C-alpha positions as a Markdown table, in Angstrom:
| # | Residue | x | y | z |
|---|---|---|---|---|
| 1 | Met | 26.1 | 27.2 | 13.4 |
| 2 | His | 23.1 | 27.7 | 15.7 |
| 3 | Ala | 20.8 | 28.1 | 12.7 |
| 4 | Trp | 21.9 | 24.7 | 11.3 |
| 5 | Val | 21.3 | 23.1 | 14.7 |
| 6 | Ala | 17.8 | 24.5 | 15.0 |
| 7 | Thr | 17.1 | 23.6 | 11.4 |
| 8 | Gly | 18.3 | 20.1 | 12.0 |
| 9 | Arg | 15.8 | 19.7 | 14.8 |
| 10 | Val | 13.0 | 20.7 | 12.5 |
| 11 | Val | 14.1 | 18.2 | 9.9 |
| 12 | Thr | 14.5 | 15.5 | 12.6 |
| 13 | Leu | 10.9 | 16.0 | 13.7 |
| 14 | Ala | 9.7 | 15.9 | 10.2 |
| 15 | Ala | 11.6 | 12.7 | 9.6 |
| 16 | Val | 9.4 | 10.9 | 12.2 |
| 17 | Gly | 7.2 | 10.2 | 9.2 |
| 18 | Leu | 10.0 | 8.3 | 7.5 |
| 19 | Val | 10.8 | 6.3 | 10.7 |
| 20 | Leu | 7.1 | 5.3 | 11.0 |
| 21 | Trp | 6.9 | 4.3 | 7.4 |
| 22 | Ala | 10.1 | 2.2 | 7.6 |
| 23 | Gly | 8.8 | 0.3 | 10.7 |
| 24 | Pro | 7.9 | -3.4 | 10.5 |
| 25 | Ala | 4.6 | -4.1 | 8.7 |
| 26 | Ala | 1.8 | -5.7 | 10.5 |
| 27 | Ala | 1.4 | -8.2 | 7.6 |
| 28 | Asp | 3.1 | -9.2 | 4.3 |
| 29 | Ala | 1.4 | -6.4 | 2.5 |
| 30 | Ala | 1.0 | -6.1 | -1.2 |
| 31 | Glu | 3.6 | -4.0 | -3.2 |
| 32 | Pro | 3.9 | -2.6 | -6.7 |
| 33 | Gly | 4.9 | -5.3 | -9.2 |
| 34 | Asp | 4.6 | -6.7 | -12.7 |
| 35 | Phe | 1.7 | -9.1 | -12.4 |
| 36 | Ser | -2.1 | -8.8 | -12.0 |
| 37 | Ser | -4.5 | -11.6 | -11.3 |
| 38 | Ala | -8.2 | -11.8 | -11.8 |
| 39 | Val | -11.1 | -14.2 | -11.3 |
| 40 | Thr | -12.5 | -15.4 | -14.7 |
| 41 | Ser | -15.1 | -17.9 | -13.6 |
| 42 | Val | -17.0 | -19.3 | -10.7 |
| 43 | Glu | -18.6 | -22.7 | -11.5 |
| 44 | Pro | -21.3 | -23.2 | -10.4 |
| 45 | Asp | -22.2 | -19.9 | -8.8 |
| 46 | Pro | -24.8 | -20.5 | -6.0 |
| 47 | Gly | -24.5 | -16.9 | -4.8 |
| 48 | Gly | -24.1 | -15.7 | -1.3 |
| 49 | Phe | -20.5 | -14.8 | -1.6 |
| 50 | Ala | -18.1 | -12.6 | -3.6 |
| 51 | Ile | -14.5 | -13.6 | -4.5 |
| 52 | Glu | -11.8 | -11.4 | -6.1 |
| 53 | Thr | -8.1 | -10.7 | -6.1 |
| 54 | Ala | -6.7 | -7.7 | -4.2 |
| 55 | Gly | -3.3 | -5.9 | -4.2 |
| 56 | Gly | -2.5 | -6.7 | -7.8 |
| 57 | Asp | -1.9 | -10.4 | -7.7 |
| 58 | Ser | -0.9 | -10.7 | -4.1 |
| 59 | Phe | -4.2 | -11.7 | -2.3 |
| 60 | Leu | -7.4 | -13.6 | -2.9 |
| 61 | Ala | -10.3 | -11.9 | -1.0 |
| 62 | Leu | -13.5 | -13.6 | -0.1 |
| 63 | Thr | -16.7 | -12.0 | 1.3 |
| 64 | Val | -19.5 | -14.2 | 2.5 |
| 65 | Asp | -23.1 | -13.0 | 3.1 |
| 66 | Glu | -24.7 | -13.5 | 6.4 |
| 67 | Gly | -26.5 | -16.8 | 6.5 |
| 68 | Thr | -24.1 | -18.5 | 4.0 |
| 69 | Glu | -21.5 | -21.0 | 5.0 |
| 70 | Val | -18.3 | -21.4 | 3.0 |
| 71 | Thr | -15.2 | -23.6 | 3.5 |
| 72 | Val | -12.1 | -22.9 | 1.4 |
| 73 | Leu | -10.0 | -26.0 | 0.7 |
| 74 | Gly | -6.3 | -26.0 | 1.0 |
| 75 | Tyr | -3.6 | -27.3 | -1.4 |
| 76 | Glu | -4.1 | -30.9 | -0.4 |
| 77 | Gly | -7.9 | -30.8 | -0.4 |
| 78 | Glu | -8.1 | -30.2 | 3.4 |
| 79 | Ala | -10.3 | -27.6 | 5.1 |
| 80 | Tyr | -8.3 | -24.4 | 5.2 |
| 81 | Leu | -10.7 | -21.5 | 6.0 |
| 82 | Arg | -14.3 | -21.6 | 7.4 |
| 83 | Phe | -16.8 | -18.8 | 6.9 |
| 84 | Ser | -19.7 | -19.4 | 9.2 |
| 85 | Ala | -23.2 | -18.1 | 8.7 |
| 86 | Asp | -22.8 | -15.5 | 11.5 |
| 87 | Gly | -19.8 | -13.9 | 9.9 |
| 88 | Thr | -17.1 | -15.7 | 11.9 |
| 89 | Val | -14.0 | -16.6 | 9.9 |
| 90 | Glu | -11.6 | -19.3 | 11.1 |
| 91 | Gln | -8.4 | -20.8 | 9.8 |
| 92 | Asn | -7.5 | -24.5 | 10.4 |
| 93 | Leu | -4.3 | -24.9 | 12.4 |
| 94 | Asn | -4.2 | -28.5 | 11.0 |
| 95 | Ser | -3.9 | -27.2 | 7.4 |
| 96 | Pro | -0.5 | -26.7 | 5.9 |
| 97 | Ala | -1.9 | -23.7 | 3.9 |
| 98 | Thr | -2.3 | -21.8 | 7.2 |
| 99 | Tyr | 1.5 | -21.6 | 7.4 |
| 100 | Ile | 2.5 | -21.6 | 3.7 |
| 101 | Asn | 0.2 | -18.6 | 3.1 |
| 102 | Asp | 1.8 | -16.4 | 5.7 |
| 103 | Asp | 4.3 | -15.3 | 3.0 |
| 104 | Arg | 3.8 | -14.0 | -0.5 |
| 105 | Tyr | 6.1 | -16.6 | -1.9 |
| 106 | Gly | 5.6 | -19.3 | 0.6 |
| 107 | Ala | 8.9 | -18.8 | 2.3 |
| 108 | Asn | 7.4 | -19.4 | 5.7 |
| 109 | Asp | 6.5 | -23.1 | 4.9 |
| 110 | Leu | 7.2 | -24.1 | 8.5 |
| 111 | Ala | 4.2 | -26.4 | 9.2 |
| 112 | Pro | 4.5 | -28.2 | 12.5 |
| 113 | Ser | 6.0 | -31.7 | 12.4 |
| 114 | Arg | 2.7 | -33.2 | 13.2 |
| 115 | Leu | 1.5 | -32.1 | 9.7 |
| 116 | Gln | 4.5 | -33.5 | 7.8 |
| 117 | Gly | 4.3 | -36.8 | 6.0 |
| 118 | Val | 0.6 | -37.3 | 6.9 |
| 119 | Asp | -2.7 | -37.1 | 5.0 |
| 120 | Val | -3.9 | -33.8 | 6.4 |
| 121 | Thr | -7.4 | -34.5 | 4.9 |
| 122 | Thr | -7.9 | -37.1 | 7.6 |
| 123 | Leu | -7.1 | -34.8 | 10.5 |
| 124 | Glu | -9.8 | -33.1 | 12.6 |
| 125 | Pro | -9.7 | -29.3 | 11.9 |
| 126 | Asp | -8.4 | -27.1 | 14.7 |
| 127 | Trp | -10.1 | -23.8 | 14.1 |
| 128 | Glu | -8.7 | -20.4 | 15.1 |
| 129 | Glu | -10.7 | -17.2 | 14.6 |
| 130 | Val | -9.2 | -14.6 | 12.3 |
| 131 | Ala | -12.2 | -12.3 | 11.5 |
| 132 | Thr | -15.8 | -11.7 | 12.5 |
| 133 | Asp | -17.3 | -9.8 | 9.6 |
| 134 | Gly | -17.4 | -12.5 | 6.9 |
| 135 | Arg | -14.4 | -11.1 | 5.1 |
| 136 | Phe | -10.9 | -12.4 | 4.8 |
| 137 | Ala | -7.9 | -12.2 | 2.3 |
| 138 | Trp | -4.9 | -14.5 | 2.0 |
| 139 | His | -1.9 | -15.2 | -0.2 |
| 140 | Asp | -3.2 | -18.1 | -2.3 |
| 141 | His | -0.3 | -19.5 | -4.3 |
| 142 | Arg | -2.6 | -20.9 | -6.9 |
| 143 | Thr | -3.5 | -17.4 | -8.0 |
| 144 | His | -0.2 | -15.6 | -8.4 |
| 145 | Glu | 3.2 | -16.1 | -10.0 |
| 146 | Met | 5.6 | -18.0 | -7.8 |
| 147 | Arg | 8.6 | -18.2 | -10.2 |
| 148 | Pro | 11.3 | -15.5 | -10.5 |
| 149 | Asp | 10.7 | -15.1 | -14.3 |
| 150 | Ser | 7.5 | -14.8 | -16.2 |
| 151 | Pro | 6.5 | -17.8 | -18.4 |
| 152 | Val | 5.0 | -15.4 | -21.0 |
| 153 | Ala | 5.8 | -12.2 | -22.7 |
| 154 | Arg | 4.6 | -8.8 | -21.4 |
| 155 | Gly | 1.0 | -8.2 | -22.1 |
| 156 | Glu | 0.1 | -11.9 | -22.2 |
| 157 | Ser | -2.0 | -13.9 | -19.7 |
| 158 | Tyr | -2.1 | -17.5 | -18.5 |
| 159 | Ala | -4.3 | -19.6 | -16.3 |
| 160 | Trp | -3.9 | -20.0 | -12.5 |
| 161 | Ser | -1.9 | -23.1 | -11.6 |
| 162 | Ala | -5.0 | -24.7 | -10.2 |
| 163 | Pro | -8.6 | -23.7 | -9.3 |
| 164 | Val | -9.5 | -22.6 | -5.8 |
| 165 | Val | -12.1 | -25.0 | -4.5 |
| 166 | Leu | -14.9 | -23.8 | -2.1 |
| 167 | Glu | -17.7 | -25.7 | -0.4 |
| 168 | Val | -20.7 | -23.3 | -0.4 |
| 169 | Asp | -23.6 | -24.6 | 1.7 |
| 170 | Gly | -22.6 | -28.1 | 0.7 |
| 171 | Thr | -22.1 | -27.3 | -3.0 |
| 172 | Thr | -18.6 | -27.7 | -4.5 |
| 173 | Val | -17.5 | -24.6 | -6.4 |
| 174 | Glu | -14.4 | -24.1 | -8.6 |
| 175 | Val | -13.0 | -20.6 | -8.9 |
| 176 | Asn | -10.7 | -20.1 | -11.9 |
| 177 | Gly | -8.7 | -17.1 | -13.0 |
| 178 | Glu | -5.7 | -15.8 | -15.0 |
| 179 | Ile | -2.5 | -14.0 | -14.4 |
| 180 | Thr | -1.3 | -11.2 | -16.6 |
| 181 | Phe | 2.3 | -10.1 | -17.1 |
| 182 | Ala | 1.7 | -6.4 | -17.5 |
| 183 | Asp | 3.3 | -4.1 | -20.1 |
| 184 | Asp | 6.3 | -2.3 | -18.8 |
| 185 | Val | 6.1 | 1.4 | -17.7 |
| 186 | Ser | 8.9 | 4.0 | -17.6 |
| 187 | Pro | 9.4 | 6.2 | -14.6 |
| 188 | Leu | 11.2 | 8.8 | -16.6 |
| 189 | Pro | 8.2 | 11.0 | -17.6 |
| 190 | Trp | 7.1 | 11.1 | -14.0 |
| 191 | Leu | 10.5 | 11.9 | -12.7 |
| 192 | Ala | 10.7 | 14.6 | -15.3 |
| 193 | Leu | 7.4 | 16.0 | -14.1 |
| 194 | Ala | 8.8 | 16.0 | -10.5 |
| 195 | Leu | 11.8 | 18.0 | -11.7 |
| 196 | Val | 9.7 | 20.5 | -13.5 |
| 197 | Val | 7.4 | 21.0 | -10.4 |
| 198 | Gly | 10.5 | 21.5 | -8.2 |
| 199 | Ala | 12.1 | 23.9 | -10.6 |
| 200 | Ala | 8.8 | 25.9 | -10.9 |
| 201 | Leu | 9.0 | 26.5 | -7.1 |
| 202 | Val | 12.7 | 27.1 | -6.8 |
| 203 | Leu | 13.8 | 29.1 | -9.8 |
| 204 | Pro | 11.4 | 32.0 | -9.6 |
| 205 | Ala | 11.2 | 31.8 | -5.8 |
| 206 | Gly | 12.3 | 35.4 | -5.2 |
| 207 | Arg | 9.6 | 36.7 | -7.5 |
| 208 | Leu | 6.7 | 34.5 | -6.3 |
| 209 | Pro | 4.4 | 35.7 | -3.6 |
| 210 | Glu | 5.5 | 34.1 | -0.3 |
| 211 | Ile | 2.2 | 32.3 | 0.0 |
| 212 | Val | 2.7 | 30.3 | -3.2 |
| 213 | Pro | 5.2 | 27.6 | -2.0 |
| 214 | Pro | 3.2 | 26.7 | 1.2 |
| 215 | Ala | 0.0 | 26.8 | -0.8 |
| 216 | Ala | 1.5 | 24.3 | -3.3 |
| 217 | Val | 2.6 | 22.1 | -0.4 |
| 218 | Ala | -0.9 | 22.2 | 1.1 |
| 219 | Val | -2.7 | 21.3 | -2.2 |
| 220 | Val | -0.3 | 18.5 | -3.1 |
| 221 | Ala | -0.4 | 17.1 | 0.5 |
| 222 | Ala | -4.2 | 17.1 | 0.4 |
| 223 | Leu | -4.1 | 15.1 | -2.8 |
| 224 | Ala | -1.5 | 12.7 | -1.2 |
| 225 | Ala | -3.6 | 12.2 | 1.9 |
| 226 | Val | -6.8 | 11.5 | -0.1 |
| 227 | Val | -5.0 | 9.1 | -2.5 |
| 228 | Ala | -3.4 | 7.2 | 0.4 |
| 229 | Trp | -6.6 | 7.0 | 2.3 |
| 230 | Ile | -8.5 | 5.6 | -0.7 |
| 231 | Gly | -5.8 | 3.1 | -1.2 |
| 232 | Tyr | -5.8 | 2.1 | 2.4 |
| 233 | Ser | -9.6 | 1.8 | 2.8 |
| 234 | Gly | -10.0 | 0.0 | -0.5 |
| 235 | Leu | -8.0 | -3.1 | 0.5 |
| 236 | Pro | -9.2 | -5.8 | 2.9 |
| 237 | Ala | -7.7 | -5.5 | 6.4 |
| 238 | Ala | -6.1 | -8.9 | 6.1 |
| 239 | Thr | -3.9 | -7.7 | 3.3 |
| 240 | Gly | -2.0 | -5.5 | 5.8 |
| 241 | Pro | -2.6 | -2.0 | 4.2 |
| 242 | Ser | -0.8 | 0.8 | 6.1 |
| 243 | Ile | -2.5 | 4.0 | 7.2 |
| 244 | Val | 0.9 | 5.7 | 7.6 |
| 245 | Pro | 1.0 | 7.3 | 4.1 |
| 246 | Ala | -2.4 | 8.9 | 4.8 |
| 247 | Val | -1.1 | 10.2 | 8.1 |
| 248 | Val | 2.1 | 11.6 | 6.6 |
| 249 | Gly | 0.1 | 13.3 | 3.9 |
| 250 | Leu | -2.2 | 14.8 | 6.5 |
| 251 | Ile | 0.7 | 16.1 | 8.6 |
| 252 | Ala | 2.2 | 17.7 | 5.5 |
| 253 | Leu | -1.2 | 19.4 | 4.8 |
| 254 | Val | -1.4 | 20.7 | 8.3 |
| 255 | Leu | 2.1 | 22.1 | 8.1 |
| 256 | Gly | 1.4 | 23.7 | 4.8 |
| 257 | Val | -1.7 | 25.4 | 6.2 |
| 258 | Val | 0.3 | 26.6 | 9.2 |
| 259 | Ala | 2.9 | 28.1 | 6.9 |
| 260 | Ile | 0.1 | 29.9 | 5.0 |
| 261 | Ala | -1.7 | 31.2 | 8.1 |
| 262 | Val | 1.1 | 32.1 | 10.4 |
| 263 | Glu | 3.7 | 34.4 | 8.8 |
| 264 | Arg | 6.3 | 34.0 | 11.5 |
| 265 | Leu | 6.2 | 30.2 | 11.1 |
| 266 | Arg | 6.1 | 30.3 | 7.3 |
| 267 | Ala | 9.7 | 29.2 | 6.7 |
| 268 | Val | 9.6 | 26.5 | 9.4 |
| 269 | Gly | 6.2 | 25.2 | 8.3 |
| 270 | Leu | 7.4 | 25.2 | 4.7 |
| 271 | Leu | 10.5 | 23.3 | 5.6 |
| 272 | Ala | 8.8 | 20.7 | 7.7 |
| 273 | Gly | 5.9 | 20.3 | 5.3 |
| 274 | Gly | 8.3 | 19.9 | 2.4 |
| 275 | Val | 10.2 | 17.1 | 4.2 |
| 276 | Phe | 7.0 | 15.2 | 5.0 |
| 277 | Leu | 5.8 | 15.6 | 1.5 |
| 278 | Ala | 9.1 | 14.5 | -0.1 |
| 279 | Thr | 9.1 | 11.6 | 2.3 |
| 280 | Trp | 5.7 | 10.6 | 1.1 |
| 281 | Gly | 6.9 | 10.6 | -2.5 |
| 282 | Val | 10.2 | 8.8 | -1.8 |
| 283 | Phe | 8.6 | 5.9 | -0.1 |
| 284 | Arg | 6.2 | 5.5 | -3.1 |
| 285 | Leu | 8.8 | 5.6 | -5.8 |
| 286 | Gly | 7.9 | 2.0 | -6.7 |
| 287 | Val | 4.6 | 3.2 | -8.2 |
| 288 | Leu | 6.5 | 5.1 | -10.9 |
| 289 | Ala | 8.5 | 2.1 | -12.1 |
| 290 | Asn | 6.0 | -0.8 | -11.7 |
| 291 | Pro | 3.0 | -1.4 | -14.0 |
| 292 | Val | 0.7 | -3.0 | -11.4 |
| 293 | Leu | -0.1 | -1.1 | -8.2 |
| 294 | Pro | -1.8 | -2.5 | -5.1 |
| 295 | Thr | -4.5 | 0.1 | -4.9 |
| 296 | Thr | -8.0 | 0.9 | -6.1 |
| 297 | Val | -6.9 | 4.4 | -7.1 |
| 298 | Pro | -6.4 | 4.8 | -10.9 |
| 299 | Phe | -2.7 | 4.1 | -11.6 |
| 300 | Gly | -2.2 | 7.3 | -13.6 |
| 301 | Leu | -3.5 | 9.4 | -10.7 |
| 302 | Glu | -1.3 | 7.5 | -8.2 |
| 303 | Arg | 1.8 | 8.2 | -10.3 |
| 304 | Leu | 0.8 | 11.9 | -10.9 |
| 305 | Val | 0.4 | 12.6 | -7.2 |
| 306 | Thr | 3.7 | 10.8 | -6.4 |
| 307 | Ala | 5.5 | 13.0 | -8.9 |
| 308 | Leu | 3.9 | 16.1 | -7.6 |
| 309 | Ala | 4.9 | 15.2 | -4.0 |
| 310 | Leu | 8.5 | 14.5 | -4.9 |
| 311 | Gly | 8.9 | 17.7 | -6.9 |
| 312 | Gly | 6.8 | 19.9 | -4.6 |
| 313 | Gly | 8.4 | 18.5 | -1.4 |
| 314 | Val | 12.0 | 18.9 | -2.5 |
| 315 | Gly | 11.2 | 22.3 | -4.0 |
| 316 | Ala | 9.6 | 23.5 | -0.8 |
| 317 | Val | 12.6 | 22.5 | 1.3 |
| 318 | Val | 15.0 | 24.4 | -1.1 |
| 319 | Val | 12.8 | 27.5 | -1.1 |
| 320 | Ala | 12.7 | 27.4 | 2.8 |
| 321 | Phe | 16.4 | 27.4 | 3.0 |
| 322 | Arg | 16.9 | 30.0 | 0.3 |
| 323 | Ser | 14.3 | 32.4 | 1.7 |
| 324 | Gly | 16.6 | 33.9 | 4.4 |
| 325 | Ala | 13.7 | 33.8 | 6.8 |
| 326 | Leu | 14.5 | 30.4 | 8.2 |
| 327 | Thr | 17.2 | 31.6 | 10.6 |
| 328 | Lys | 15.1 | 34.4 | 11.9 |
| 329 | Ala | 12.1 | 32.1 | 12.4 |
| 330 | Leu | 14.1 | 29.5 | 14.2 |
| 331 | Leu | 16.4 | 31.6 | 16.4 |
| 332 | Pro | 15.8 | 34.2 | 19.0 |
| 333 | Ala | 17.4 | 37.6 | 18.6 |
| 334 | Val | 21.1 | 37.4 | 19.5 |
| 335 | Asp | 23.3 | 40.3 | 20.2 |
| 336 | Asp | 26.3 | 40.7 | 18.0 |
């Protein structure tokens, strides 16, 4: 009974990663999905800026060079965003787009009453600073699919609903693009790989050197942390990327290394590291079943590491319980 209580404490501590991950996001972050969006033309192109989609089809990201001034027009032709020559980025509180774009699907269309039923192009802009480095990203509903069903078959593309209009140092610029309904993917091969990895740790566990399971956890956790960090650092801050996956992967790596280096903590470290690693994989299950992923990491690598984390994490937990060393590691000597 005492062994299960102590073990439960270890698992509870490891589950902190799960709680952190499930906490409220700082923004309406991009998620795996079925659509990708891309810029196809910028006409004319006076230079001084770069515009691209980010997070699959979720965000439009604009970077403006120092010395260049850009205004992004909203859905009614009003000034929506202002990129100043010194890198300051501001949004117009008198633009309905400021409120509509808070949500991926425009569900937060709660513009103040003063903006309803009026020609917002005649209102004086009320600027609010949102960035200082000349970079910003937003949900632009002209550039991603807003309907529940795709208007085309998988693998086909179609034009944005409208161009995004910029004023670049006084020059009117139209940005056009297309949306692609990506080919479907099956999670089954990746889930099968996870099963194989888990079985490879569990079935021959009694014949494997004790160092092998924690070493496997450490290696996969290192891959998980790197993949998560690249995905986090590759997206603009305004898209709301989370650093938690990288932290969870790093914790699993540390626990794996502890299990390798400290023999008396091997079972405990393996258990906790396995829980963190499995948590990393469970919360990324969407990458196995969706064709478009909100990351700069190659999609195949993202799915491979997720499958390895699922199989390796669960396998490590099972091995820790079956080793017989867990009770000894967790409990002090008790007289019969």
